[in-house]
C-alpha positions in Angstrom: -28.1 -23.0 -20.6 -28.0 -26.7 -21.6 -30.2 -27.5 -18.7 -32.8 -25.0 -20.0 -32.6 -26.6 -23.4 -33.0 -30.0 -21.9 -36.2 -28.9 -20.1 -37.6 -27.4 -23.3 -36.9 -30.6 -25.2 -38.5 -32.6 -22.4 -41.6 -30.3 -22.8 -41.7 -31.0 -26.6 -41.3 -34.7 -26.0 -44.1 -34.9 -23.4 -46.5 -32.8 -25.4 -46.0 -34.7 -28.7 -45.2 -38.3 -27.7 -48.8 -39.5 -27.9 -49.9 -37.2 -30.7 -49.6 -38.5 -34.2 -47.0 -35.9 -35.1 -43.7 -37.7 -34.3 -42.2 -36.6 -31.1 -38.8 -37.8 -32.4 -38.9 -35.6 -35.4 -39.9 -32.6 -33.3 -37.0 -33.4 -30.9 -34.4 -33.9 -33.6 -35.4 -30.8 -35.6 -35.5 -28.7 -32.3 -32.1 -30.0 -31.3 -30.7 -28.9 -34.7 -32.2 -25.5 -34.3 -30.9 -25.1 -30.8 -27.5 -26.6 -31.6 -28.1 -29.1 -28.9 -25.6 -32.0 -29.1 -27.3 -35.4 -29.1 -25.0 -38.0 -30.8 -27.1 -40.9 -32.2 -30.3 -39.6 -30.6 -29.4 -40.9 -27.1 -31.1 -38.0 -25.3 -34.2 -38.2 -27.6 -34.6 -42.0 -27.0 -34.0 -41.9 -23.2 -36.4 -39.1 -22.3 -39.2 -40.8 -24.1 -39.5 -43.2 -21.2 -40.6 -40.2 -19.1 -43.6 -39.7 -21.3 -44.4 -43.5 -21.3 -44.3 -43.4 -17.4 -47.3 -41.0 -17.7 -49.3 -43.7 -19.4 -48.5 -46.1 -16.5 -49.6 -43.5 -13.9 -52.8 -42.5 -15.7 -53.8 -46.1 -16.5 -52.3 -47.7 -13.4 -55.4 -49.1 -11.9 -56.5 -50.7 -15.2 -53.0 -52.0 -16.0 -52.5 -53.4 -12.5 -55.8 -55.2 -12.5 -55.1 -56.7 -15.9 -51.6 -57.9 -14.8 -52.6 -59.5 -11.4 -55.6 -61.2 -13.0 -53.7 -62.8 -15.9 -53.7 -66.3 -14.1 -57.5 -66.2 -13.6 -59.0 -64.0 -16.4 -59.2 -65.0 -20.0 -59.8 -61.3 -20.9 -56.6 -60.2 -19.1 -54.6 -62.9 -20.9 -56.0 -61.8 -24.2 -55.1 -58.2 -23.5 -51.5 -59.1 -22.5 -51.1 -61.4 -25.6 -52.5 -58.7 -27.9 -49.9 -56.1 -26.7 -47.0 -58.6 -26.8 -48.0 -59.8 -30.4 -48.2 -56.1 -31.5 -44.8 -55.4 -29.9 -43.0 -58.4 -31.5 -42.5 -56.9 -35.0 -40.8 -53.8 -33.5 -38.3 -56.1 -31.8 -37.4 -57.8 -35.1 -37.1 -54.6 -37.1 -35.3 -52.8 -34.3 -32.6 -55.5 -34.0 -32.1 -55.6 -37.8 -31.7 -51.8 -38.1 -29.5 -51.6 -35.0 -27.1 -54.3 -36.3 -27.1 -52.6 -39.7 -25.5 -49.5 -38.2 -28.0 -47.3 -40.0 -29.8 -45.9 -37.0 -27.4 -43.0 -36.3 -27.4 -42.0 -39.9 -31.2 -42.0 -40.0 -31.4 -39.8 -36.9 -29.1 -37.3 -38.5 -30.9 -37.0 -41.8 -33.1 -34.0 -41.4 -34.5 -34.0 -45.0 -35.6 -37.6 -44.6 -37.3 -36.8 -41.3 -39.2 -33.8 -42.9 -40.3 -35.9 -45.9 -41.5 -38.6 -43.5 -43.5 -36.0 -41.6 -45.2 -34.9 -44.8 -45.9 -38.4 -46.1 -47.2 -39.5 -42.7 -49.4 -36.5 -42.5 -50.9 -37.2 -45.9 -51.5 -40.8 -44.9 -53.0 -39.8 -41.6 -55.5 -37.4 -43.3 -56.4 -40.0 -46.0 -57.0 -42.8 -43.5 -58.9 -40.6 -41.0 -61.2 -39.5 -43.8 -61.7 -42.8 -45.6 -61.2 -45.5 -42.9 -63.8 -48.3 -42.8 -66.5 -48.2 -40.1 -65.1 -49.3 -36.7 -66.1 -52.7 -35.4 -63.6 -52.8 -32.4 -64.5 -50.5 -29.5 -62.4 -52.0 -26.6 -58.7 -51.6 -26.6 -58.3 -54.6 -24.4 -60.4 -57.0 -26.6 -58.5 -56.9 -29.9 -57.8 -60.3 -31.6 -54.3 -61.5 -32.4 -54.6 -60.8 -36.2 -55.6 -57.1 -35.5 -53.0 -56.7 -32.9 -50.3 -58.1 -35.2 -51.3 -55.8 -38.1 -51.1 -52.7 -35.8 -47.7 -53.9 -34.6 -46.6 -54.1 -38.3 -47.8 -50.6 -38.9 -45.7 -49.5 -35.9 -42.6 -50.6 -37.6 -42.8 -47.7 -40.0 -41.8 -45.5 -37.1 -38.2 -46.8 -37.4 -37.9 -43.8 -39.7 -38.0 -40.6 -37.5 -40.9 -38.5 -38.7 -43.3 -41.3 -39.4 -44.4 -41.3 -35.8 -44.9 -44.4 -33.6 -48.3 -43.2 -32.4 -49.2 -42.0 -35.9 -48.3 -45.3 -37.5 -50.2 -47.4 -34.9 -53.3 -45.1 -35.1 -53.3 -45.4 -38.8 -53.0 -49.1 -38.5 -55.8 -49.2 -35.9 -58.2 -47.3 -38.2 -57.4 -49.5 -41.2 -58.1 -52.5 -38.9 -61.5 -51.0 -38.0 -60.6 -50.0 -34.4 -62.4 -46.9 -33.3 -60.4 -43.8 -32.4 -60.6 -44.1 -28.6 -59.7 -47.8 -28.5 -57.0 -47.2 -31.1 -55.4 -44.4 -29.1 -55.5 -46.4 -25.9 -54.0 -49.5 -27.5 -51.3 -47.2 -29.0 -50.6 -46.0 -25.4 -50.4 -49.5 -24.0 -48.2 -50.7 -26.9 -45.8 -47.8 -26.3 -44.9 -49.2 -22.8 -42.9 -52.3 -23.9 -41.8 -50.6 -27.2 -40.2 -47.5 -25.6 -39.0 -49.4 -22.5 -37.2 -51.8 -24.8 -35.7 -48.9 -26.8 -34.5 -47.2 -23.6 -32.9 -50.4 -22.2 -31.0 -51.0 -25.5 -29.9 -47.4 -25.7 -28.8 -47.3 -22.1 -26.9 -50.6 -22.4 -25.1 -49.3 -25.4 -24.2 -45.9 -24.2 -24.3 -45.7 -20.4 -20.5 -46.1 -20.0 -19.9 -43.2 -22.4 -22.4 -40.8 -20.7 -20.9 -38.1 -18.5 -22.4 -36.8 -15.3 -23.5 -33.7 -17.1 -25.3 -35.8 -19.8 -27.1 -37.8 -17.1 -28.3 -34.5 -15.6 -29.6 -33.4 -18.9 -31.4 -36.7 -19.5 -32.9 -36.6 -15.9 -34.3 -33.1 -16.5 -35.7 -34.0 -19.9 -37.2 -37.2 -18.4 -39.0 -35.4 -15.6 -40.4 -32.6 -17.8 -41.5 -35.1 -20.4 -43.4 -37.1 -17.7 -45.1 -34.0 -16.3 -46.1 -32.6 -19.7 -47.3 -35.9 -21.0 -49.7 -36.2 -18.0 -51.5 -33.1 -19.3 -51.9 -34.3 -22.9 -53.1 -37.9 -22.8 -56.7 -37.6 -21.7 -57.5 -34.4 -23.6 -56.0 -36.0 -26.7 -58.5 -38.9 -26.6 -61.4 -36.5 -26.1 -60.3 -34.3 -29.0 -59.8 -37.1 -31.6 -63.2 -38.6 -30.7 -64.8 -35.3 -31.7 -62.5 -33.9 -34.3 -60.5 -36.7 -35.7 -56.8 -36.4 -36.8 -57.1 -33.8 -39.6 -55.5 -31.0 -37.5 -52.5 -33.3 -36.7 -52.1 -34.2 -40.3 -51.9 -30.5 -41.3 -49.5 -29.8 -38.5 -47.2 -32.6 -39.7 -47.2 -31.3 -43.2 -46.5 -27.7 -42.2 -43.6 -28.7 -39.9 -42.2 -31.0 -42.6 -42.3 -28.3 -45.3 -41.0 -25.7 -42.9 -38.1 -28.0 -41.9 -37.2 -28.5 -45.5 -37.2 -24.8 -46.2 -35.1 -24.2 -43.2 -32.6 -27.0 -44.0 -32.0 -26.2 -47.6 -32.4 -22.4 -47.4 -31.0 -21.3 -44.0 -29.4 -24.1 -42.0 -26.0 -24.0 -43.8 -25.9 -20.2 -44.3 -22.9 -18.6 -42.8 
């Protein structure tokens, strides 16, 4: 039964990782509803790498070309620097929160997660509606200042429910990056961010994981990868035409529903 739950959670992760709805919040709430044991959010963090792998596969040619041409291409160097600069704030805030010992408590706080979903949904709707006119249309051509600001916005995602992709997309719109370029930059920024989170989590917990837990993580990882492959390209097309209003509404509904469930039903019986 746990293996079926792991597959379902992997599906949720893959379908929501790149949408601005907080895959972590959906995973943690789903785990509570299913009584799926995930101390400290280990499972949730580790299977996210499966979804990130989907970005590498879908954008492999573009990423590979950029990497191998770094020594000879100024454009490739600028792209690599922009991603690293945006990634740097997450490293700092991640280390601070990790050392504080607050991470496990945050992951277990369902009301906080639900409130973050609602607040983030309202912010996403407002920025989508009132964002300044875009001036950046290429995700690989952002300047250092813009990249850093987007990276600072990403730090809000340390609170489950704020959404890593949602925070970076809000930051991108505020920084006058158009929706397609902002979404792609968010995808690329996810690669070092989630890889780093995976490495830290694995280093801290791999000696404590059982064979059964490794099996659950493997199933979730594979399903997250396959489902994310189906989402990424259609998501870009959708937001270019429709914007983020539907995702903002979904966040608010899930957040309100989660609060009603937690305070009204979760502790009954």
